[in-house]
C-alpha positions in Angstrom: -2.2 -8.4 -4.2 1.0 -7.0 -6.9 -1.3 -6.7 -9.7 -3.7 -4.8 -7.2 -0.3 -2.4 -5.7 0.7 -2.3 -9.7 -2.9 -1.3 -10.9 -3.3 1.6 -7.9 0.1 2.8 -8.2 -1.1 4.4 -11.6 -4.5 5.1 -10.5 -3.9 6.1 -6.8 -0.5 6.8 -6.6 -0.5 7.9 -2.9 -2.5 5.2 -1.3 0.4 3.3 -2.5 3.1 5.1 -0.9 0.6 4.6 2.2 0.6 1.1 2.7 4.4 1.4 1.6 5.1 4.6 4.6 3.2 1.8 7.0 5.5 -1.4 6.3 8.3 0.4 6.4 7.3 2.1 9.9 5.0 0.0 11.5 6.4 -3.8 12.4 4.4 -7.0 13.3 4.6 -8.3 17.0 5.1 -11.9 16.6 5.0 -14.1 19.7 7.3 -15.5 21.9 7.9 -19.8 22.3 7.2 -20.4 25.7 10.7 -20.9 26.5 11.7 -16.9 25.5 8.4 -15.7 28.0 10.0 -18.2 30.6 13.6 -16.2 30.4 11.1 -12.4 29.8 9.4 -13.7 32.9 13.0 -14.1 35.0 13.9 -10.6 34.1 14.4 -7.5 36.5 11.9 -5.3 34.2 11.6 -1.8 34.4 9.5 0.7 32.0 10.2 4.1 30.7 8.6 6.8 29.0 10.0 8.0 25.7 8.3 9.7 23.0 4.5 9.2 24.7 6.1 5.3 24.2 5.6 3.4 27.0 9.6 1.5 26.6 9.8 -2.1 28.5 13.4 -2.5 29.4 15.2 -5.8 31.2 18.3 -7.2 33.0 19.6 -10.2 33.7 22.5 -10.5 36.0 24.6 -9.2 38.7 28.0 -10.5 37.0 30.5 -7.2 36.4 31.0 -7.5 33.1 27.8 -6.3 30.9 26.2 -6.6 27.8 23.6 -5.1 25.7 21.0 -6.9 24.0 19.6 -5.4 21.0 16.7 -7.7 18.9 16.2 -6.6 15.3 12.8 -5.1 13.2 9.6 -7.3 14.1 11.6 -8.6 17.1 12.1 -8.4 20.7 14.0 -8.8 23.5 13.3 -12.7 24.3 14.8 -13.3 21.1 18.0 -13.9 22.8 16.8 -16.1 25.3 19.1 -19.2 24.5 22.4 -16.5 24.6 20.6 -15.6 27.6 20.4 -19.2 29.8 23.8 -19.8 27.9 25.3 -16.7 29.7 23.9 -17.9 33.3 27.2 -20.1 33.8 29.4 -16.0 33.2 30.1 -13.2 35.0 27.9 -10.8 33.5 24.5 -8.4 33.6 22.7 -8.5 30.9 20.6 -5.2 29.3 17.8 -4.8 26.7 14.6 -3.5 25.7 11.9 -3.9 23.6 11.9 -0.8 20.8 9.2 1.0 20.5 5.9 -1.0 18.9 7.6 -4.2 19.1 7.6 -6.9 21.9 5.7 -5.9 25.4 6.5 -1.6 24.7 3.5 0.5 23.9 2.6 0.4 20.0 2.8 3.5 17.2 5.2 4.4 14.3 8.9 4.0 14.8 12.4 4.6 12.9 15.9 2.9 13.9 16.3 6.6 15.4 14.2 4.9 18.2 16.5 2.6 18.4 19.4 4.5 18.3 18.5 6.5 20.8 17.4 3.5 22.8 20.9 2.4 22.6 22.1 5.4 23.2 20.1 5.5 27.0 21.0 2.4 27.9 24.5 2.7 27.0 24.7 5.8 29.4 22.3 5.2 32.1 24.3 1.6 32.8 27.6 2.2 31.3 28.2 -0.7 29.1 30.8 -1.5 26.9 30.0 -5.2 25.1 27.0 -5.1 22.1 25.4 -7.5 20.4 22.5 -6.9 17.7 20.5 -8.6 15.6 19.7 -8.0 12.3 18.2 -4.3 12.1 19.5 -3.7 15.6 21.9 -3.5 13.7 21.0 -0.4 11.7 20.2 1.3 15.0 23.2 0.5 17.4 25.9 1.5 14.7 23.7 5.1 14.4 24.1 5.5 17.9 27.9 4.4 18.2 28.5 7.0 14.8 26.8 10.1 16.2 28.2 9.9 20.1 31.5 9.7 21.4 30.8 6.0 23.0 34.2 4.1 23.6 33.2 -0.1 23.0 35.3 -2.6 23.5 33.4 -5.5 22.1 30.4 -5.5 19.5 29.3 -7.9 18.1 26.1 -8.0 14.7 24.3 -11.1 14.9 23.5 -9.8 11.0 23.2 -6.8 9.3 21.3 -4.4 6.6 24.1 -2.2 4.9 22.3 0.5 2.9 18.6 2.2 3.7 18.1 2.1 -0.3 17.9 -1.6 -0.2 15.4 -1.5 2.6 13.4 1.0 0.4 14.3 -1.6 -2.9 12.3 -4.4 -0.6 9.6 -2.5 -0.1 9.2 -1.4 -3.4 9.3 -5.3 -4.6 7.2 -6.7 -2.0 4.8 -4.6 -2.4 4.9 -4.2 -6.6 5.0 -0.5 -7.1 6.7 1.2 -9.6 10.1 3.7 -8.9 7.6 6.4 -9.9 6.4 5.4 -6.8 8.8 4.5 -5.1 10.7 7.6 -5.2 7.4 9.3 -4.0 7.8 7.5 -1.3 11.3 8.0 -0.6 10.8 11.9 -0.8 8.0 12.0 2.3 10.7 9.9 4.2 13.6 12.2 3.3 11.0 15.3 4.2 9.2 13.3 7.4 12.9 12.4 8.7 14.8 15.7 7.7 17.6 12.8 6.1 19.5 12.1 3.1 18.0 8.6 2.4 21.2 7.5 0.7 23.5 8.8 3.7 21.6 6.1 6.3 24.4 3.4 5.6 25.6 1.0 8.2 29.1 0.7 6.0 29.0 4.3 6.4 27.7 4.6 10.3 30.6 1.8 11.5 33.7 4.1 10.0 32.9 6.8 12.4 32.6 4.7 15.3 35.0 3.7 18.4 34.6 -0.4 19.2 38.5 -2.1 20.0 37.1 -5.3 18.8 34.0 -6.4 15.9 32.4 -9.6 14.6 29.5 -10.3 11.8 28.5 -13.8 11.9 26.5 -14.5 8.4 24.5 -16.4 7.4 25.5 -17.7 3.6 21.9 -18.3 2.2 20.3 -15.9 4.8 17.3 -14.9 2.4 16.5 -11.7 4.8 19.6 -9.9 5.4 21.9 -10.6 1.6 25.5 -11.3 2.6 26.7 -8.8 0.7 26.0 -6.2 2.4 27.7 -7.9 5.9 30.6 -8.1 3.4 29.9 -4.6 2.7 29.6 -3.3 6.3 32.8 -5.8 7.2 34.7 -3.8 4.3 34.5 -0.5 5.9 34.7 -1.8 9.2 38.5 -3.0 8.6 41.1 -4.8 10.3 39.1 -4.8 13.8 36.5 -6.6 12.6 36.3 -10.3 11.8 33.7 -11.4 9.0 32.2 -15.7 10.3 30.1 -17.2 7.3 27.8 -19.8 8.4 25.2 -22.0 6.9 22.5 -23.7 8.1 20.9 -21.3 10.3 19.0 -18.6 8.1 18.0 -15.4 9.8 16.5 -16.0 12.8 17.7 -19.3 13.9 21.4 -18.1 14.3 19.5 -16.9 17.3 19.1 -20.5 18.8 22.7 -22.0 16.9 24.3 -23.9 20.5 27.5 -23.7 18.2 27.5 -20.3 16.5 25.9 -18.7 20.3 29.3 -20.1 22.1 31.8 -18.5 19.2 30.2 -15.0 20.7 30.2 -16.1 24.2 34.1 -17.0 23.6 34.4 -13.8 21.2 32.7 -11.3 23.9 35.7 -13.0 26.9 33.1 -13.6 29.6 34.4 -14.6 33.0 33.1 -18.2 33.9 31.4 -17.6 37.7 
């Protein structure tokens, strides 16, 4: 595939730009495990209409404390099933959603801006003060918290990307595009969304938020989100954030590792039922 893309980069650069553009804006939808489906089926489910999408939202429990869970790119609410199961012993109400073109929500091109808007909707609608996000979910969440005056008590990131330009570089490497074509892609994205790519960074967003305490969990061998990215965000966040380095969970199993999830629960400080 890469040799073909390199050939097309010279002969038909706009074709390559379109391929990369779709890769960035059109996530794959992965099938949930049976246990994850079971947990989703236990939720109180609602559908909301947003920008032409039908977005699925979920609620578990009825405790006095409230928690919002924000999944990552190509993820869905069901990815938090192990944590949701463990939290049944605690006095908490859990909320989540499938972002546009993710999970059981309807399909179409989507970006972090849709994630951000839906985080805003959930925080406002349900008056939530504690959040956990996985991977790209941290991008949309911090973008929201940087642009709206929410005051959060606790926020846990289960890994976090940082700089948008790193994402562009990763896609360019993945498909094998040349630097010239990469700049065409960048120009298209900046023009269509009216943003400066070099300003779309979690380490910049986090400095504009109002969060009492934060924690980042990062597997040191994560091959999708590098340790350096979480380190950069933790440094920008400052003394209100603790970076917990772990090993042996990778990028996805971190959400299913009981010892890690218990640390998350302890930090979020929910009362027992």
